[in-house]
N, C-alpha and C positions, 0 to 999 in steps of 0.2 A: 664418716665425720659425726663428731657429737652435736648433740643438740644447742649446747653453748657455743660450738664453734659457729654452728647453722646461725643462731640469734647475733652472735657478734657480727658475722658476713652480712646479716640484714641492717643492723646498725650502720656500720661502715657504708653499706651502699646507699642506705637512706642521706647520710650526709653527703655523699656524694651527688645524689639525686638531686639536692636541694640546689646545688651549683649549676644546673642546667641552664642554658642562655635565658630561655623563655620564662624562668623562676626568676631569675636574678633581674632582667630587666622589668618584669612586673613589680617586685617589691621595691626596686630603685626609683621607678617612676612615682609610685606612691607615696616615698620618702623625701620627695625632690622639694617640696615645701617646707621641710623640716629641718630645723638647725639645734634639736635638743636630741642626743644621743640615745638616752635611755627609751624615748619615744619610738625611734626610728629600730631599735632592736625589739620592743614590745609588738612592733607592726609586723616584723619578721617572723616572730614566733606565733602570732597570731594567724599568718598565712600558712605557716606549717602545720597549726592546729585545724584548719580548715581543710588542707590538704589530707591531713590523716583521717578526718572524719569522712571525707569521700572515699578515701581508699578501703576503709573499715566497711564502710556501707556497702560497695561493689562488693567487697570480699564475702561478707555476710550473705548475699544475695546468690553469689557464684558459688562459694564453698558450702554455704551454711545451707543454703536452699535448692541447689543445683540448676539456678538460671545461668543462661551463657551470656556472657557479656559480649553484647557486638562491637565489631571493630569497623568504626566508621570514619572516615576523613574529615567529617562535618565537626566532631569534637576539637579537632586539632585546628580546623579552621575558625573554631568559636573562639580558642584560644587567640588566633591571629587577630580577629576582630576586636578582642579585649584589650590586646596589648595596643593597638592602632587607638582606641576609646582614651588608654592610659595615659599615652603619649600627647595626645591631644588635647587631654585634659591640662597637661603640666603646660603647653604652650598658651592656651587660654587664661591661665592663671597668670603666665608671666606677660600676657596684652593686657591683664584687667589690672593688675595690682604693680606696685613699684616695691623696691627694696632701698630700705637706708637703716642706718644705724642708731639704735635706741640705748641707754643705759638704764637697765631693769633692776628692780629690787625685789629681793626675794624674801619669804619669811624667814627670820632669825638676823635679819640686818644684811643678808649676803648682796653685794652687788655686782654686777658683770657686766661688759657691753655685749650688745646681742643683736644680730642683724634682724630688722624685723620688716614683714613685706603686708602692705595692707592700700587699701584703695587709695588713689593719688587725692580724692576729696574729702576725706577723712583727716582730721587734726588730733594730733597726738602731743600729750606734752613729754618733754624730753626727760624726764624724769619720773616714772611711774612704776606701779607694782603690777605684776601680772602672774598667771599661773600656768605652769605646764599642763597641757590633759594628757594624762596616761591614762587611757582606757581601752577597752577591747574596741577594737576597730573592726566593725561588721562588713566593711567593703573588701579589707584584706583578707577576711577569713573566705568569703565567697570567692576573690579571686582564687585562693588557694583550693577550695573545691572545686572550681572548673579545671585546673591544673591537676588534681586529684583523679578526675572523670578522665582526663584527655591523655595524650600522649603514650607514655609506656605504662599505663594502669593495666591494661588488657594482660600484657606480656608478664607484669609482676604478679598479678593474680592466678595467671596459668601457671607459671612457676613453683608458687606458694601452694596451689592444689596438688603438685606432686608429691609434696610431703605425705608421710605415710597417715598420719594423724589430722583429723580435720581441724581440732582444735590447736595445735601445734602451727598449721597453715595461719590461722587467724592471728595467734600470738608473733607470728614472725612477721604478718603485716603490720601489726600494731609496734613493734620492733622498729621494724622499717620506716614507719610514720614519727616515730620517739627520733630516730635518725635525722630525719628531714627537718625535725624542729629544730634540734642542737643546730644541724649545719647551717640552716637559713639564720639562727641567732647569732653564730659566729660571723658569718657573712655579713648579716646588717651592722654588727660592731664593726666591722672594717669598712661598711660602706659611710657610717654615721661619722667617720674621722674626717675624711676630705669633705664632707657636706658641710660639718660643724666648723672647721676650720677656716675654709673659703667664706662661710657666711658670717663667721664674727670680724675677719681680717681684709678680706680681698673680696668686696662687693662685685667687681668686674669678673675674676676667675669665677664666682660662684654663679654668675648671670650664664657664663660660657660653659659651665659645668651642667646647668640646667638645659640649655639648648643641644648640649652633646645627649642627655639622657633623654629629652623628647625625641630626637630624631632618629636615635638608634632604636629606640622603643617602637616608635612607628615603622621604621624600616624591617624590623624583625618581624612585627606583626603583618606586614605584607607579603613577607618571604613564605609564612604558615599559611596564608590564605590560598595559596595557588593550589 
């Protein structure tokens, strides 16, 4: 098998890796309070960046410096605890806040109807300007790092270590990481569509979706903690 084939395989496997249930549950739960599609996609990309950083760091220690990566169930259980916390945060936000419809005016005179969530004691005008914040999400990056340290990371690094060249093994991990970033970006784009549409048009449906996200994330978290 040529090096190009190996790297293409790593890219494909990275994209597939992004679709693992615990990865999706984490990103979906962090996106549950958002109705802006681009922000949801950026959050998924940020998760992928954190995931890749953790993989490369572990790969550098294992492949570059010869340290053994310990395989312990506690890392997987840590992911479970994290998922329970993320799902619980969705439930707490739903309890604390309510959702209603606002007309939002953006720069350039663009006006659209937008579902908005805030504290019920907070007073808002029916027509107001607002800005979507699309910045680096440290929480999403940290969640990605936890996923990068747990699960199949040790197996992936062991497979990369079998390559003849140490540098090629690290390149393989980097390409795998790029695949996970691309895969999660595509999945986040798909996730953003029902969240955005239900948030804009079907307030009741959006609340039901949030309940499903929260309960499913907590349930998956508890299953990983066993």
